[in-house]
N, C-alpha and C positions, 0 to 999 in steps of 0.2 A: 760496610756491611755490618759488622759487630759493634759498632757504636750504634748505628741505626737501632740494632735490638736491643741495645742498653738502654738507649731512650726510651724508646718505647715501653720497657720493663718498668723503667723508672716513673712513666705516666700513662696508667693506665686507661685514665680518663679518653686520652688520644687513640689509644687502640679501639674504644667503644665508637669514637665518632667515626672511626675507618670502617671499623663493622658496618654501622648505620649506613654510611655512604654505598660499601658494596651494596646492600641489599636493596636499597635504591635504584642504584646501576643495573642491577640485574634486573630487577622488576621493571624497568624503564625497558631495557632490551627485550624482554618478554612481550612486553605489553605493545611495543612495536612490530613486532614479528608473530603477533597473535593471530592476525590474518592469514599467514600461511600456515600456521601451525595447525589452525582448524580445518583447513581444506580437506585433508584425508579422513576426518570426522564425518564431514558433511557427504563427503564422497559415500561411506558407508551408509548413511541414510537411503541412498537410493536402492539399496537391497531389501528394505523393507517394503512389505506389498501394501499398498492406497498411498505410496508418499509420490509427491508430484515432482518432476525431474525438470522444470523448466529453469534457465538459467536465474529469473527473477528470485524463484523461492530459495535458490542456492545462496543467491547475493544476499538475500535476508538473513538464512542461517548463518553466515559466516561472518556478518555483522554482528548478531546477537550474541553469538559464542564469543567474538573477539572482544566485546567489550565487557562480556561476563569475567574471561581469563584476566583483562586488563583490572578490573576492579577486584579480583581475588586477589591477584598476586603483590597490588599495592597494601592491600589489608594485611596479608600475610608479612609485609615489609615492616607493617608499623607495627604489628604482635611482635616480632621478633626484634626490631628496634625498643619497644617497650622492655622486652626480656632483657637487655644488657645493664638495665637498672634495677631491676625487682626480680625475684625468684619463681620459679615457674609456678609454685601453690600461688604466692600472692599474686600474679598475674592471673589466675584463673578466679579466682577472689573477687578481684578487681573488675573482670570481665563479667561475673554472675551480678556485682553490686550494681554496675552500671547500665548492664543491658536493658532492665526495663525502663529507666530514664530514658534513656539514648532512642531506644525504640518510639516511647511517646512521645518524645521531639522532635524525631525523625520519620513520622507516620508518612506525610506526602512523598518522600524519598523511598521509602520502604513499598510505600503502593505501586509507584512507578516501575522499581526493579520487579517486584512482583507480576506485575502487566506485562514487562517485556519479556520475563521468563514464560507466562503463558504464552506469546507471540512465537516462541519455539513449538509448541505443541499445536497451536491453532493457526492454519493459515489463512488468517483475517485478509490480510493485504500483505503485498511483497515490493521490494525495490522496482520503481519503474512505472508503477501502476497508478493509474487517475484515480483519485479517491475524492470524499468530503470527511472532513474531521474537524468538530464543533464549527461546524455550518462552514468552515473554509475550504473551498476547492483547489486541489493542485495535484502536482505528482509527487509522488514519493521518493526522496533523493537517496535516504538511510535509514537506517533503523537500528538503534541500540537497546541497550536494557533501561535505559532512563526514559531517554528520548527518541521521538520520531522527526524527522525533518521533512518539510513539506514546501515544495515551492509552486507560488501561486503561478496562475497566467499571464500577471503582471511583473512577474521578477522577485518578487519578495519571498524571502525564505522564512517560513515560519519554525520554531523550534517547540513541539507541543509535548508536553509530559505525559508519559504513558498513561500513567492514573488518571488521567481527564478524559482519556479516549473511554466513551459509552456506546456511542453509535459509529457505524462506519457506514458511509454510501460510497461502494464500490463502482466505478464505472468501466473498471476493464474485464468484468467477469459477467457482464449481462448477457443473455440468450439470444436477445435480439432488439434490433433497434426500430422505432417506429418513424414512418414517414406519411405526412399528408400531402394531397394534390388538392387544390379548390378548382372546381369549374365554375362557370357562370353561363347558364344557356337558357333559350327562349323557352317559357313554360308551355309551347305549342309542342315542342320536342323533348317533353319529359319523359314521356313513356318511351319513345325510340331509345333514348339514351340509357333508358334504365336496362332495358334489354342488351343494348350493343354491351354496355358497361359490364353487364353479370357476365355475358359470355367471354368477353374480353378478359376477364379476372382470372378465369379459368385456363385460360390459353396465355396470361402471361406469366404464370408458374414455368413455363417450360420454355418463353421467351427472355424472360430475364432470370438468371441462375441464381441471384442473392434475393428471389422472392419467396419468402418461406412458405406462402399459404395465399390464396385467392383473397384479393382485395375485398373490403366492405363500402358499401356507399351510404351516406348518411346524407340528412340535411339539417345543419346544426341549428338553423335560422328557424325553419319550420314555416317560413313566409313564402306563399305563393302570390305572385303577380303577374305582369307581363314577363318577367324573367325570375329565376331560381337560382339559386347557388348550392351546389352539391361537393360535399366532401368524400373523397377518395381515401380511407384508411388502411395502410398496407404494412406489415410486417417483414423487414429485411433481415437479413445475417448480421448479428452484431458488428456493428462500426462500418457498414455498407450502405446506411439511410442515404446518407448525402450524396454519395456517388449513383445510387438508383434514383433517385427521384426526377432528374433530366431525361432519364431513358423512359420512365414513366410518361413523363409529360410529352416527349414525342411521339411513342406509341400511341398515348391515348386520341392526341390531334390527329395523328394520321389516320386511325381508324373511323372518328369522327367526322373528320372531313371527305371520307371515302366514302360515309352514308349521307353525306349533304346535311351534317348537322355542323351549324357554325358556333363558335364562343362569341359570346356577347360581351363588351367593356363593362 
């Protein structure tokens, strides 16, 4: 042991290398465990009024805080490593001298990080939500301070710099979904069909729980001949449009058949 201490005392450069290695090992350990360290912090955010408590938002905040801690701890390790070779005053002078040039050269990276920080305070989208970013549609898999990971329906993974995100289309936060049903009837049955459909639209709100309001009947083509086509416009609860459409078809077909009105091909 004494011989090792003597050897290190005779070779101060080796001591500096060991210290630098320790700095980065500690930074690596903290970065790998950052996800567990930030969980109590995101738990405290639940106490704030108006903050969403859903798991997707908590996962997003965990990812953002963890990536922020990882970047910060490596930056500290780099500064401490440089400090092994220069004094504190010189280090401050070097940082001040090169900060402007570094900031200019790294503008895209800084823009990405600042946008990522804004995601902490703005609940724009969360992990697990279906969105459209830069005209790319997919599911958010992860969000960190610099990038957002988007999985497309065909399986590709898009890594999108946060600084390039200007507009977000969030499919997971709609208030309602629209669904249309098309009817083709004989023109002689048009008046009776409109009366029946108007009344049925009011009843359908009670018969179909996912229907938000009575539907509307329009004629998109506006063409009247031996037959005409009507479009039923309905608002369903968000995400329920697909499963409500066949129920609407069955209800409309049954009511028109009872009235002796037959659909045409």
